[in-house]
C-alpha positions as CSV (number, residue, x, y, z in Angstrom):
1,P,-0.1,0.1,-0.1
2,E,0.9,3.4,-0.8
3,I,2.5,5.4,2.2
4,R,1.8,9.1,2.3
5,C,4.7,11.1,4.1
6,I,6.0,14.3,4.9
7,A,9.7,14.9,3.6
8,Y,11.6,16.7,6.1
9,L,14.7,18.3,4.6
10,S,17.9,19.1,7.1
11,V,21.2,20.2,5.6
12,Y,24.0,22.1,7.2
13,G,25.8,25.2,6.0
14,N,25.2,28.8,5.7
15,E,22.2,30.4,3.9
16,N,23.9,30.4,0.6
17,E,24.5,26.6,0.5
18,T,21.1,25.6,2.1
19,E,19.2,26.0,-1.0
20,I,21.5,24.0,-3.3
21,R,21.9,21.3,-0.5
22,E,18.0,21.2,0.1
23,R,17.5,20.6,-3.7
24,K,19.9,17.7,-3.9
25,Q,18.4,16.3,-0.7
26,L,14.8,16.4,-1.9
27,R,15.9,14.7,-5.3
28,Y,17.6,12.1,-3.2
29,I,14.6,11.5,-0.8
30,R,12.2,11.7,-4.1
31,E,13.9,9.0,-5.9
32,Y,13.8,6.5,-2.8
33,A,10.2,7.5,-2.4
34,A,9.2,6.6,-5.9
35,S,10.8,3.3,-5.8
36,H,9.5,2.3,-2.3
37,N,5.7,3.4,-3.2
38,I,5.9,6.6,-1.0
39,T,4.0,9.7,-1.9
40,I,5.4,12.9,-0.5
41,T,2.5,15.1,0.5
42,K,4.2,17.9,2.3
43,I,7.8,19.4,2.5
44,M,9.0,20.8,5.8
45,H,12.7,22.5,5.9
46,K,15.1,22.9,8.8
47,D,16.7,25.9,7.0
48,V,19.5,27.2,9.1
49,L,17.5,26.6,12.6
50,G,19.0,24.8,15.5
51,Q,17.9,21.5,17.2
52,R,15.6,23.3,19.2
53,D,13.4,24.3,16.1
54,V,14.0,20.7,14.6
55,N,12.3,19.2,17.7
56,L,9.3,21.7,17.3
57,H,8.9,20.6,13.6
58,F,9.0,17.0,14.6
59,E,6.3,17.7,17.3
60,R,3.9,19.0,14.5
61,M,5.0,16.3,12.0
62,T,4.0,13.8,15.0
63,S,0.6,15.5,15.5
64,M,-0.1,15.2,11.6
65,V,0.6,11.5,11.8
66,K,-1.7,11.1,14.7
67,E,-4.6,13.1,13.2
68,G,-4.3,11.0,10.1
69,F,-3.3,13.9,7.6
70,V,-0.1,11.6,6.7
71,D,1.1,8.0,7.5
72,G,4.5,9.1,8.3
73,I,7.7,11.2,7.5
74,I,10.6,10.5,5.3
75,I,14.0,11.9,5.9
76,A,17.5,11.4,4.1
77,N,19.1,10.3,7.2
78,S,18.0,9.7,10.7
79,M,20.4,12.2,12.2
80,A,18.5,14.8,10.2
81,V,16.1,15.3,13.0
82,S,18.2,13.9,15.8
83,N,21.3,14.9,17.7
84,S,22.0,11.3,19.4
85,I,21.1,7.7,18.5
86,V,18.7,7.4,21.6
87,D,17.2,10.7,20.2
88,V,16.5,8.6,16.9
89,Y,14.8,6.0,18.7
90,M,12.6,8.2,20.7
91,K,11.5,9.8,17.9
92,A,10.8,6.9,15.8
93,G,8.9,5.7,18.8
94,R,6.9,8.7,19.0
95,I,5.9,8.2,15.3
96,A,5.2,4.7,15.8
97,E,3.0,5.5,18.7
98,A,1.2,8.1,16.7
99,G,0.2,5.2,14.3
100,G,2.8,6.1,11.6
101,V,6.2,5.0,10.1
102,M,9.6,7.0,9.9
103,V,11.5,6.2,7.0
104,S,15.1,7.1,6.3
105,V,16.6,7.0,2.9
106,D,20.0,5.8,4.3
107,E,18.5,3.4,6.9
108,G,15.4,2.2,5.6
109,R,12.1,2.0,7.8
110,L,12.8,2.9,11.4
111,T,10.4,0.4,12.8
112,M,9.9,-0.6,16.4
113,K,8.1,-4.0,16.6
114,I,6.6,-3.9,20.0
115,V,3.7,-5.8,21.0
116,R,1.5,-4.6,23.6
117,C,0.0,-6.8,26.4
């Protein structure tokens, strides 16, 4: 089945480099999405913001999953939305708890197969 996702672009660099890097990253994400039955319904940008803003964006994306607007988020790499491996798992868990999936082009689906008792 088709997965509707928000693409989250997160690149590093100064304002002049950001636009070029985001275009490349979006192309990378779109190529993966096209071959994995993922439809990108919205694109969000980190721009030159810090981790606090990334966390706020992530909470908004999680709400959109929970409300059924999208099925998940797609990113180029898990560290695009996280500052540590523990943070990656917490965010993947939040998306899973909201009923969605977090997909990384570099790492695949970041799933947590946990059975509730």
